[in-house]
C-alpha positions as CSV (number, residue, x, y, z in Angstrom):
1,M,314.2,58.3,103.6
2,Q,317.6,59.9,103.3
3,P,320.0,58.0,105.5
4,V,321.4,60.2,108.1
5,F,324.8,61.1,108.7
6,H,325.8,61.2,112.1
7,R,328.9,63.8,112.6
8,F,330.8,62.9,116.1
9,V,333.2,65.1,117.4
10,R,336.4,63.6,119.3
11,V,337.7,66.8,122.2
12,G,340.4,67.7,121.3
13,P,344.3,66.6,121.4
14,S,346.7,68.4,123.7
15,L,349.2,70.6,123.7
16,P,352.6,67.8,121.8
17,S,355.0,68.4,125.3
18,F,357.7,70.0,122.7
19,V,355.5,72.5,121.3
20,L,354.3,73.6,125.3
21,L,357.7,74.2,126.6
22,A,358.1,76.8,123.4
23,T,354.9,77.7,123.9
24,L,356.0,78.2,127.4
25,G,359.2,79.2,127.1
26,G,358.6,82.7,124.6
27,A,360.3,80.5,121.4
28,W,359.9,77.5,119.5
29,L,361.8,74.3,119.2
30,A,363.3,72.8,116.4
31,G,361.8,69.8,116.4
32,C,346.3,58.2,103.6
33,G,345.9,55.7,103.4
34,D,348.7,54.6,105.6
35,A,347.9,50.6,107.5
36,T,349.2,50.2,111.1
37,G,348.8,46.9,112.7
38,P,347.2,45.9,116.1
39,D,349.8,47.7,118.8
40,D,350.1,50.5,116.7
41,G,349.7,52.3,120.0
42,L,346.4,54.1,119.8
43,E,344.7,55.7,122.5
44,D,341.0,54.4,123.7
45,Y,338.3,57.2,122.7
46,D,335.0,57.6,124.9
47,L,331.7,57.5,123.1
48,G,331.2,60.7,126.2
49,D,333.7,62.4,124.8
50,M,331.3,63.1,121.4
51,E,328.7,64.9,120.8
52,V,326.0,63.9,117.9
53,I,324.9,66.2,115.3
54,E,323.1,64.6,112.3
55,R,323.6,65.7,108.7
56,D,321.2,64.0,105.4
57,P,323.4,63.1,102.9
58,P,323.1,64.4,99.3
59,T,322.5,61.7,96.8
60,P,324.7,60.2,93.9
61,S,322.9,61.7,91.2
62,D,322.9,65.4,92.9
63,I,327.2,64.0,93.4
64,G,327.6,63.3,89.8
65,R,326.0,67.1,88.7
66,I,327.5,68.6,90.8
67,F,330.9,67.1,89.7
68,D,329.8,67.0,85.6
69,T,328.1,71.2,86.2
70,L,330.6,73.2,87.7
71,P,332.0,76.0,86.4
72,P,336.0,76.5,87.8
73,L,336.6,79.6,90.0
74,L,340.0,79.6,90.9
75,M,341.2,80.2,94.5
76,G,341.6,83.1,95.8
77,S,345.5,83.7,96.5
78,E,347.3,85.9,98.3
79,D,351.0,83.5,98.0
80,G,353.5,83.8,100.6
81,P,357.3,82.5,100.2
82,N,356.6,79.3,102.0
83,I,353.6,78.7,100.2
84,R,355.0,79.8,96.7
85,R,357.9,77.1,97.7
86,I,354.9,74.4,98.1
87,K,353.9,74.7,95.0
88,G,357.2,74.9,93.0
89,R,358.1,71.8,94.9
90,V,355.0,69.5,93.3
91,Q,354.5,71.7,89.9
92,S,359.2,70.3,89.5
93,I,357.7,66.3,90.3
94,L,354.6,66.8,88.1
95,D,356.6,68.1,85.4
96,N,360.0,65.9,86.6
97,M,357.2,62.4,86.7
98,K,358.6,59.6,84.7
99,Q,357.3,56.7,86.6
100,T,354.8,57.1,90.1
101,A,353.5,54.0,92.5
102,Y,351.2,54.2,95.5
103,V,353.4,52.5,98.3
104,H,355.0,52.2,102.1
105,D,357.8,52.8,103.3
106,S,359.6,49.2,102.0
107,G,358.9,50.5,98.2
108,K,359.9,54.0,98.4
109,V,361.0,55.6,95.9
110,L,362.7,58.9,94.9
111,D,365.5,59.7,92.5
112,E,365.0,62.4,90.3
113,S,367.2,62.2,88.1
114,K,365.0,59.2,86.2
115,G,361.7,60.9,87.2
116,I,360.8,58.5,89.9
117,Y,358.7,59.2,92.5
118,K,357.1,56.3,94.9
119,Y,355.6,56.8,97.9
120,D,352.4,56.9,100.1
121,C,350.2,60.3,100.2
122,S,351.5,61.1,103.6
123,G,355.1,60.6,102.2
124,F,354.3,62.3,99.2
125,V,353.5,65.3,101.2
126,G,356.2,65.2,104.0
127,E,358.8,63.4,102.5
128,F,358.7,64.3,98.9
129,V,357.6,67.6,99.9
130,L,357.6,69.4,103.1
131,K,360.8,68.1,103.8
132,D,362.3,69.9,100.8
133,T,361.1,72.7,100.5
134,L,360.3,73.9,104.5
135,P,362.9,71.1,106.1
136,V,362.3,73.6,110.0
137,H,358.0,73.0,108.9
138,Y,359.3,70.0,108.9
139,D,360.8,68.6,111.8
140,R,358.7,70.2,113.8
141,L,355.9,68.5,112.5
142,L,357.5,64.9,113.0
143,A,358.8,66.2,116.6
144,G,355.0,66.5,117.1
145,A,353.4,63.6,115.3
146,Q,356.5,61.4,117.3
147,Q,354.2,63.1,120.6
148,Y,351.4,60.9,119.5
149,H,352.7,58.1,117.9
150,K,355.5,57.0,118.8
151,G,354.8,52.9,118.3
152,V,357.3,51.0,120.1
153,F,361.1,51.7,121.4
154,R,363.5,49.3,121.1
155,D,366.9,48.5,120.9
156,G,367.7,52.7,121.5
157,H,364.9,53.8,119.5
158,W,361.5,53.9,118.5
159,E,360.4,51.9,115.3
160,G,356.8,52.0,113.9
161,A,354.1,54.5,114.0
162,D,355.0,57.4,113.0
163,A,358.4,57.2,114.7
164,R,360.4,57.5,111.6
165,R,357.9,59.8,109.3
166,P,354.3,61.7,110.0
167,R,351.7,59.4,108.7
168,A,347.6,61.1,108.5
169,W,347.0,60.6,112.4
170,G,349.6,63.1,113.2
171,F,349.4,65.2,110.8
172,Y,346.4,66.2,112.2
173,D,346.7,65.0,115.5
174,Y,350.0,67.5,115.7
175,F,347.9,70.5,113.5
176,D,344.3,70.0,115.7
177,S,347.0,70.7,118.3
178,L,348.3,74.0,117.1
179,R,344.6,75.0,115.8
180,I,344.0,74.5,120.3
181,H,346.4,76.2,121.8
182,A,348.8,77.5,119.5
183,P,347.2,79.2,116.8
184,D,349.9,82.6,116.9
185,N,352.9,80.2,116.1
186,P,355.7,80.5,113.2
187,D,354.9,78.4,111.2
188,W,351.2,76.6,110.7
189,Y,348.4,78.2,110.0
190,V,345.4,75.9,110.9
191,F,341.9,76.3,110.1
192,R,338.4,74.2,109.8
193,T,336.6,77.2,106.7
194,L,336.2,75.0,103.5
195,E,335.9,78.4,102.5
196,N,339.1,79.6,103.4
197,L,340.8,77.7,101.5
198,R,343.8,77.9,99.0
199,P,346.6,76.4,96.4
200,G,349.1,75.3,98.6
201,D,347.4,74.7,101.0
202,I,347.8,71.3,103.0
203,I,344.2,68.4,103.3
204,V,344.3,66.5,105.6
205,A,341.7,63.6,105.9
206,R,341.9,61.6,109.8
207,Y,339.8,58.4,110.0
208,A,337.9,58.5,113.5
209,D,340.1,55.3,116.2
210,G,337.0,53.4,116.4
211,W,336.3,52.8,112.6
212,R,339.9,51.6,112.2
213,D,339.1,49.0,115.9
214,Q,336.2,47.6,114.0
215,R,338.2,47.4,111.0
216,K,340.7,45.7,112.9
217,D,338.0,43.8,115.3
218,R,337.3,42.4,111.3
219,G,341.1,41.7,110.5
220,L,341.1,44.3,107.6
221,D,344.0,46.8,106.8
222,A,343.0,49.9,108.8
223,S,344.3,53.3,106.7
224,T,345.2,56.0,109.2
225,G,343.5,58.9,107.3
226,H,344.5,61.0,103.9
227,V,347.3,63.6,102.7
228,M,346.2,66.1,100.4
229,I,347.3,69.5,98.3
230,A,344.7,71.8,97.4
231,W,345.3,72.4,94.3
232,D,342.0,74.7,92.7
233,A,338.6,74.5,93.5
234,H,335.3,75.2,92.4
235,T,332.0,77.7,92.9
236,I,330.1,76.4,95.8
237,L,326.8,74.8,94.8
238,N,324.3,74.0,97.1
239,I,322.2,71.3,97.9
240,G,319.5,71.8,100.2
241,H,321.1,73.0,103.9
242,K,324.5,71.8,102.2
243,G,327.5,73.7,101.3
244,H,329.9,71.4,98.2
245,R,333.0,72.7,96.6
246,K,334.6,70.5,93.9
247,I,338.6,70.7,95.0
248,K,341.7,69.8,92.7
249,V,344.2,68.4,95.1
250,V,347.6,67.0,93.9
251,D,348.3,63.2,96.3
252,S,349.9,59.5,95.8
253,S,346.8,57.5,96.2
254,S,346.1,54.0,94.9
255,S,342.9,55.1,92.4
256,G,342.5,57.8,91.1
257,H,339.7,61.2,91.7
258,D,337.7,62.8,88.7
259,D,339.6,64.1,85.9
260,D,342.4,63.0,86.9
261,T,345.8,63.1,85.6
262,R,346.3,59.3,86.8
263,D,343.3,57.9,83.9
264,T,345.3,59.5,80.9
265,T,349.0,57.8,78.7
266,S,349.3,61.2,77.3
267,D,351.6,62.8,79.6
268,G,353.9,60.9,79.4
269,V,354.2,59.4,83.1
270,S,353.7,55.3,83.8
271,G,351.2,54.1,86.7
272,S,347.6,54.3,87.1
273,D,348.4,54.9,90.9
274,G,350.3,57.1,93.0
275,I,351.4,60.8,92.0
276,G,348.4,62.5,90.6
277,M,346.3,65.1,89.9
278,G,342.4,65.5,90.3
279,D,339.0,66.9,91.8
280,M,337.3,65.8,94.6
281,V,333.7,67.5,96.6
282,Y,334.2,68.4,99.7
283,T,330.9,68.2,101.9
284,A,329.9,71.6,104.6
285,D,328.2,72.1,106.8
286,D,326.8,74.7,108.4
287,N,329.6,75.6,110.0
288,G,331.7,75.8,107.0
289,H,333.0,72.9,108.6
290,V,333.8,69.7,106.0
291,D,331.5,66.1,107.2
292,G,332.5,64.5,104.1
293,Y,334.3,64.1,101.0
294,Y,333.6,61.9,97.6
295,W,336.7,61.1,96.4
296,S,335.4,60.8,92.9
297,K,332.4,61.1,90.3
298,N,332.3,56.6,90.8
299,I,330.1,57.1,93.9
300,E,330.4,53.5,94.8
301,G,332.7,52.8,97.2
302,K,333.9,56.4,96.8
303,W,332.2,58.5,99.7
304,Y,332.7,58.8,102.9
305,S,330.5,60.9,106.1
306,R,332.0,60.9,110.1
307,W,332.5,57.4,111.9
308,S,328.6,57.3,113.1
309,G,329.9,54.6,115.9
310,A,328.4,51.3,114.5
311,Y,331.0,50.1,111.4
312,S,330.2,50.6,108.5
313,Y,333.0,50.9,104.9
314,H,332.2,54.4,104.3
315,A,331.3,56.3,107.6
316,R,335.3,56.5,108.7
317,L,335.8,60.4,108.8
318,E,337.4,62.2,112.4
319,G,337.2,65.3,110.9
320,V,339.2,67.2,107.9
321,L,341.9,70.6,108.4
322,F,343.5,72.7,106.3
323,A,347.0,73.7,107.1
324,R,348.6,76.8,105.4
325,A,352.2,77.0,106.6
326,R,353.7,80.6,107.2
């Protein structure tokens, strides 16, 4: 008998105060794996606020077949000017890159003259791409993330959490607040349906607060999630009642995906981690919402599902959201 996925859905976040004020006033105000320490300002979680939905996961042989056999099919694309800016910036980084590595804040390097790009997933998407191409969108994203994850106020400024830049949980909580409370905002179209995904969309996976607490209780690092950019996709293949889509993503990570640029030296880029492009497989529930994903064809340690309440390395997801720049 196959194991069962348990999907726990947290009550949506409240609208950030700066968004609320802007919305009430009729105008908008400008405003990866990332590990956090024990004093990160996490809110308590309550299992009583969650519903449980059971799903049977596909077997490893099924996933291997998906990676190997799905024919390519580009996603539909009706690019607006901001999506073209995002895609153009990503392509320019990939074309110019000579050296890359997956690092956090203290190791960050952005040297375009030498083609060196070193950062983590949210730093790549946030600072290297959005801050460069859509600075107003980025400023509002940072302000929204800080509403949820400010860290500690010390010496007249905020330190830690998302004080300096948005991380995966900041991306997710800000986008989710827009999806729930301000869907007609001028910056982002936020959605959950996998079939609506297009090239240039931001993909954000958030890891559950409860899972993170369980990791910290064991003295282990506790990533807040992962941030990626969709590049193209492949046909959906149904296995049982679940939909699957193989998606090519661009991200910064400590290891590559399937058919990944970080696994080759022929592109002239040094570094087996950092920024690159590869295939992932996403699974969707009956509503078309992502309830799990496979990092690569290498199944061991590379598949992730909804957090179940009990500790498991793999069952860690709170949810996955998509955001398209308007």
